[in-house]
N, CA and C atoms as an extended XYZ file, in Angstrom:
276
Properties=species:S:1:pos:R:3:atomname:S:1:resname:S:1:resid:I:1 pbc="F F F"
N       -34.888      -93.600       35.760 N   MET     1
C       -34.472      -94.492       35.415 CA  MET     1
C       -32.845      -94.615       35.495 C   MET     1
N       -32.558      -95.980       35.349 N   GLN     2
C       -31.389      -95.671       36.055 CA  GLN     2
C       -30.209      -95.867       34.321 C   GLN     2
N       -29.453      -95.978       33.989 N   ILE     3
C       -28.264      -96.256       32.436 CA  ILE     3
C       -26.699      -96.395       33.260 C   ILE     3
N       -26.342      -97.850       32.857 N   ASN     4
C       -25.104      -97.592       33.049 CA  ASN     4
C       -24.372      -97.415       32.625 C   ASN     4
N       -23.206      -97.360       32.767 N   LEU     5
C       -22.226      -95.883       31.722 CA  LEU     5
C       -20.518      -96.886       32.215 C   LEU     5
N       -19.956      -96.892       30.989 N   ALA     6
C       -18.584      -97.406       31.143 CA  ALA     6
C       -18.045      -95.395       31.142 C   ALA     6
N       -17.124      -95.549       32.289 N   HIS     7
C       -16.514      -94.551       32.095 CA  HIS     7
C       -14.707      -94.833       32.280 C   HIS     7
N       -14.528      -94.593       31.398 N   LEU     8
C       -12.777      -94.990       30.773 CA  LEU     8
C       -12.201      -93.895       30.580 C   LEU     8
N       -10.508      -93.985       30.832 N   ARG     9
C        -9.364      -92.872       30.277 CA  ARG     9
C        -8.371      -94.023       29.863 C   ARG     9
N        -7.934      -94.150       28.746 N   GLU    10
C        -7.075      -94.510       27.825 CA  GLU    10
C        -6.285      -93.621       26.764 C   GLU    10
N        -5.171      -94.565       26.752 N   ARG    11
C        -4.011      -93.679       26.180 CA  ARG    11
C        -4.353      -92.853       24.647 C   ARG    11
N        -4.379      -91.981       23.660 N   SER    12
C        -4.977      -91.568       22.623 CA  SER    12
C        -3.170      -91.914       21.627 C   SER    12
N        -3.480      -92.147       20.545 N   THR    13
C        -2.884      -92.499       19.032 CA  THR    13
C        -1.482      -91.387       19.437 C   THR    13
N        -2.132      -90.406       20.064 N   SER    14
C        -0.794      -89.264       20.099 CA  SER    14
C        -0.064      -89.073       21.375 C   SER    14
N        -0.529      -89.821       22.596 N   GLY    15
C         0.162      -89.942       23.698 CA  GLY    15
C        -0.330      -89.561       24.834 C   GLY    15
N        -1.282      -88.523       24.674 N   GLY    16
C        -2.271      -87.769       25.141 CA  GLY    16
C        -3.186      -89.179       25.939 C   GLY    16
N        -4.317      -88.389       26.444 N   TRP    17
C        -5.327      -89.371       27.343 CA  TRP    17
C        -6.553      -88.784       26.803 C   TRP    17
N        -7.263      -89.750       26.841 N   VAL    18
C        -8.522      -89.402       26.106 CA  VAL    18
C        -9.506      -90.293       27.371 C   VAL    18
N       -10.769      -89.562       27.822 N   ASN    19
C       -11.668      -89.787       28.708 CA  ASN    19
C       -12.456      -90.082       28.135 C   ASN    19
N       -13.529      -90.938       28.325 N   PHE    20
C       -14.728      -91.603       27.494 CA  PHE    20
C       -15.918      -91.757       28.038 C   PHE    20
N       -17.167      -91.979       28.224 N   ALA    21
C       -18.144      -92.711       28.513 CA  ALA    21
C       -18.907      -93.245       26.755 C   ALA    21
N       -19.124      -94.456       27.634 N   VAL    22
C       -20.189      -95.533       26.731 CA  VAL    22
C       -21.174      -95.614       27.551 C   VAL    22
N       -22.700      -95.124       27.340 N   PHE    23
C       -23.606      -95.434       27.546 CA  PHE    23
C       -24.602      -96.269       26.917 C   PHE    23
N       -25.060      -97.625       27.891 N   ASP    24
C       -25.663      -98.475       27.687 CA  ASP    24
C       -27.402      -97.848       27.184 C   ASP    24
N       -27.671      -98.256       26.305 N   ALA    25
C       -28.690      -97.881       25.005 CA  ALA    25
C       -29.715      -99.010       24.893 C   ALA    25
N       -29.154     -100.287       25.149 N   ARG    26
C       -30.573     -101.469       25.196 CA  ARG    26
C       -30.959     -101.799       23.886 C   ARG    26
N       -31.308     -100.598       23.467 N   ALA    27
C       -32.199     -100.588       22.419 CA  ALA    27
C       -32.056      -99.649       21.129 C   ALA    27
N       -31.924     -100.120       19.732 N   SER    28
C       -31.477      -99.486       18.717 CA  SER    28
C       -33.130      -98.562       17.916 C   SER    28
N       -32.593      -97.268       17.685 N   PHE    29
C       -33.365      -96.026       17.507 CA  PHE    29
C       -33.521      -96.518       16.388 C   PHE    29
N       -34.658      -95.925       15.390 N   ASN    30
C       -35.072      -95.564       13.939 CA  ASN    30
C       -33.984      -95.079       13.064 C   ASN    30
N       -33.464      -93.539       13.622 N   CYS    31
C       -32.921      -93.024       13.009 CA  CYS    31
C       -32.295      -91.935       13.874 C   CYS    31
N       -30.616      -91.671       13.112 N   ASP    32
C       -29.544      -91.471       14.144 CA  ASP    32
C       -29.620      -89.891       14.160 C   ASP    32
N       -30.845      -88.893       13.756 N   SER    33
C       -30.865      -87.344       14.885 CA  SER    33
C       -31.951      -88.297       16.413 C   SER    33
N       -31.948      -89.311       16.038 N   GLU    34
C       -32.872      -89.790       17.851 CA  GLU    34
C       -31.657      -90.401       18.918 C   GLU    34
N       -30.506      -91.258       17.700 N   ASN    35
C       -29.698      -91.847       18.465 CA  ASN    35
C       -29.115      -90.465       19.168 C   ASN    35
N       -28.422      -89.432       18.692 N   GLY    36
C       -27.639      -87.825       18.162 CA  GLY    36
C       -28.696      -87.520       19.756 C   GLY    36
N       -29.559      -87.146       19.541 N   LYS    37
C       -30.080      -86.709       20.552 CA  LYS    37
C       -30.131      -87.508       22.048 C   LYS    37
N       -29.928      -88.258       22.247 N   LEU    38
C       -30.093      -88.928       23.492 CA  LEU    38
C       -28.086      -89.135       23.628 C   LEU    38
N       -27.646      -89.683       23.159 N   LEU    39
C       -26.162      -89.310       23.558 CA  LEU    39
C       -25.725      -87.743       23.748 C   LEU    39
N       -26.163      -86.841       23.358 N   ALA    40
C       -26.384      -85.665       23.759 CA  ALA    40
C       -26.469      -85.423       24.768 C   ALA    40
N       -27.723      -85.568       25.160 N   GLN    41
C       -28.301      -85.613       27.058 CA  GLN    41
C       -27.855      -86.405       28.007 C   GLN    41
N       -27.523      -87.780       27.648 N   LEU    42
C       -26.751      -88.463       28.612 CA  LEU    42
C       -24.884      -87.917       28.609 C   LEU    42
N       -24.766      -87.690       27.863 N   THR    43
C       -23.525      -86.855       27.748 CA  THR    43
C       -23.081      -85.701       28.571 C   THR    43
N       -24.282      -84.682       28.032 N   THR    44
C       -24.672      -83.912       29.181 CA  THR    44
C       -24.466      -83.845       30.865 C   THR    44
N       -25.346      -85.022       30.964 N   LYS    45
C       -26.053      -85.145       32.018 CA  LYS    45
C       -24.753      -85.769       33.099 C   LYS    45
N       -23.987      -86.116       32.432 N   ALA    46
C       -22.427      -87.414       33.247 CA  ALA    46
C       -21.627      -85.981       33.235 C   ALA    46
N       -21.647      -85.467       32.123 N   GLN    47
C       -20.740      -83.748       32.562 CA  GLN    47
C       -21.410      -83.080       33.669 C   GLN    47
N       -22.270      -83.368       34.013 N   MET    48
C       -22.861      -81.891       35.256 CA  MET    48
C       -23.138      -82.933       36.089 C   MET    48
N       -22.707      -84.307       36.096 N   ALA    49
C       -22.589      -85.332       36.958 CA  ALA    49
C       -21.166      -85.590       37.725 C   ALA    49
N       -19.833      -84.614       36.805 N   GLY    50
C       -18.749      -84.450       37.328 CA  GLY    50
C       -17.804      -85.806       36.273 C   GLY    50
N       -18.320      -85.943       35.399 N   TYR    51
C       -17.803      -87.149       34.781 CA  TYR    51
C       -16.804      -86.098       33.612 C   TYR    51
N       -15.152      -86.587       33.011 N   LYS    52
C       -15.430      -85.630       32.391 CA  LYS    52
C       -15.027      -86.618       31.121 C   LYS    52
N       -15.655      -85.636       29.875 N   VAL    53
C       -16.165      -86.719       29.035 CA  VAL    53
C       -15.688      -85.976       27.672 C   VAL    53
N       -14.756      -86.779       26.854 N   ASP    54
C       -14.114      -86.048       25.846 CA  ASP    54
C       -14.555      -86.352       24.839 C   ASP    54
N       -14.978      -87.917       24.997 N   GLN    55
C       -15.669      -88.323       23.497 CA  GLN    55
C       -16.749      -89.391       23.721 C   GLN    55
N       -17.515      -89.327       23.746 N   SER    56
C       -19.056      -90.017       23.986 CA  SER    56
C       -19.906      -91.463       23.275 C   SER    56
N       -20.611      -92.318       23.606 N   ALA    57
C       -21.354      -93.387       22.508 CA  ALA    57
C       -21.723      -94.092       23.139 C   ALA    57
N       -23.151      -94.102       22.281 N   LEU    58
C       -23.969      -95.016       22.400 CA  LEU    58
C       -23.998      -96.666       22.646 C   LEU    58
N       -24.050      -97.357       23.433 N   ALA    59
C       -23.983      -99.089       22.921 CA  ALA    59
C       -25.263      -99.903       22.679 C   ALA    59
N       -25.986     -100.336       22.016 N   TYR    60
C       -27.052     -101.049       21.958 CA  TYR    60
C       -26.832     -102.107       20.850 C   TYR    60
N       -28.093     -103.516       20.807 N   SER    61
C       -27.893     -104.219       20.518 CA  SER    61
C       -28.967     -104.192       19.356 C   SER    61
N       -28.522     -104.615       17.491 N   GLU    62
C       -29.406     -104.598       16.567 CA  GLU    62
C       -29.487     -105.904       16.303 C   GLU    62
N       -30.359     -106.307       15.508 N   ASN    63
C       -30.095     -108.424       15.202 CA  ASN    63
C       -29.374     -108.792       16.028 C   ASN    63
N       -29.502     -108.746       17.902 N   GLY    64
C       -28.573     -109.681       18.271 CA  GLY    64
C       -26.443     -109.463       18.397 C   GLY    64
N       -27.014     -108.044       17.599 N   GLN    65
C       -24.932     -107.876       17.664 CA  GLN    65
C       -25.068     -106.402       18.128 C   GLN    65
N       -23.826     -106.078       18.981 N   LEU    66
C       -23.772     -105.570       19.613 CA  LEU    66
C       -23.353     -104.163       18.639 C   LEU    66
N       -23.625     -102.459       18.737 N   LYS    67
C       -23.307     -101.428       17.866 CA  LYS    67
C       -22.920     -100.592       18.871 C   LYS    67
N       -22.746      -99.414       17.672 N   PHE    68
C       -21.893      -98.448       18.848 CA  PHE    68
C       -21.978      -97.240       17.641 C   PHE    68
N       -22.733      -95.885       18.341 N   TYR    69
C       -23.093      -94.830       18.149 CA  TYR    69
C       -22.324      -93.774       18.443 C   TYR    69
N       -21.843      -92.657       17.540 N   GLY    70
C       -21.057      -91.618       19.010 CA  GLY    70
C       -19.640      -91.153       17.737 C   GLY    70
N       -18.808      -90.615       18.656 N   SER    71
C       -17.476      -90.433       18.064 CA  SER    71
C       -17.226      -91.057       16.904 C   SER    71
N       -17.045      -90.784       15.688 N   ARG    72
C       -16.149      -91.526       15.001 CA  ARG    72
C       -14.790      -92.929       15.339 C   ARG    72
N       -13.645      -92.210       16.361 N   LYS    73
C       -12.937      -92.518       16.722 CA  LYS    73
C       -12.724      -93.489       17.820 C   LYS    73
N       -14.528      -92.802       18.511 N   LEU    74
C       -14.213      -94.173       19.514 CA  LEU    74
C       -14.905      -94.868       19.564 C   LEU    74
N       -15.956      -94.973       18.208 N   VAL    75
C       -16.274      -96.147       17.809 CA  VAL    75
C       -15.752      -96.835       17.015 C   VAL    75
N       -14.579      -96.568       16.535 N   ASP    76
C       -13.737      -97.177       15.707 CA  ASP    76
C       -12.887      -98.174       17.068 C   ASP    76
N       -12.264      -97.287       17.871 N   TYR    77
C       -12.075      -97.985       18.929 CA  TYR    77
C       -12.596      -99.299       20.029 C   TYR    77
N       -14.066      -98.712       19.853 N   LEU    78
C       -14.772      -99.996       20.588 CA  LEU    78
C       -15.090     -101.046       19.865 C   LEU    78
N       -15.212     -101.225       18.190 N   THR    79
C       -15.655     -102.009       17.752 CA  THR    79
C       -14.351     -102.487       17.253 C   THR    79
N       -12.984     -102.606       17.911 N   ARG    80
C       -12.087     -103.280       17.747 CA  ARG    80
C       -12.795     -104.723       18.584 C   ARG    80
N       -12.344     -104.492       20.082 N   SER    81
C       -12.692     -105.751       21.106 CA  SER    81
C       -13.260     -105.581       22.128 C   SER    81
N       -14.365     -104.445       22.248 N   TRP    82
C       -14.720     -103.304       23.212 CA  TRP    82
C       -15.764     -104.494       23.934 C   TRP    82
N       -15.959     -105.132       25.017 N   CYS    83
C       -17.414     -105.743       24.932 CA  CYS    83
C       -17.683     -104.659       26.650 C   CYS    83
N       -18.497     -104.837       26.808 N   PRO    84
C       -19.546     -103.673       27.731 CA  PRO    84
C       -19.291     -103.959       29.282 C   PRO    84
N       -18.091     -103.596       29.808 N   ARG    85
C       -18.015     -103.704       31.695 CA  ARG    85
C       -18.480     -102.403       32.074 C   ARG    85
N       -19.931     -101.954       32.522 N   TRP    86
C       -20.354     -101.109       33.152 CA  TRP    86
C       -19.927     -100.836       34.006 C   TRP    86
N       -18.883      -99.110       34.529 N   THR    87
C       -18.398      -99.196       35.773 CA  THR    87
C       -19.398      -98.124       36.825 C   THR    87
N       -20.398      -97.577       35.849 N   HIS    88
C       -21.091      -96.130       37.525 CA  HIS    88
C       -22.557      -96.558       36.673 C   HIS    88
N       -23.480      -96.033       37.265 N   THR    89
C       -24.901      -95.695       37.140 CA  THR    89
C       -25.429      -94.669       36.721 C   THR    89
N       -26.354      -94.128       36.190 N   MET    90
C       -26.758      -93.124       36.258 CA  MET    90
C       -28.015      -92.466       36.456 C   MET    90
N       -28.384      -91.701       37.406 N   THR    91
C       -30.071      -91.461       36.839 CA  THR    91
C       -30.410      -90.367       35.785 C   THR    91
N       -31.021      -90.904       35.123 N   VAL    92
C       -31.975      -89.977       33.819 CA  VAL    92
C       -33.166      -89.798       34.265 C   VAL    92
């Protein structure tokens, strides 16, 4: 199965850089534990593929709205104005 992901690097509020990955989950899950497991698996897979990932999140649609699940600071950043622009695909 192919998963879209955005692998990006942005300046942090402290002045350094943050490498992050946002994974296209396409569908929400019923509980946070399932989201957490999926995010952990996808993050590990991305790191094993050579992507540097300091923070990660899932992007999915719920009731027609774009939602995010993951690192709190990253989710806060994404919810401000981020629109999915997938930069890579990964086979899982």
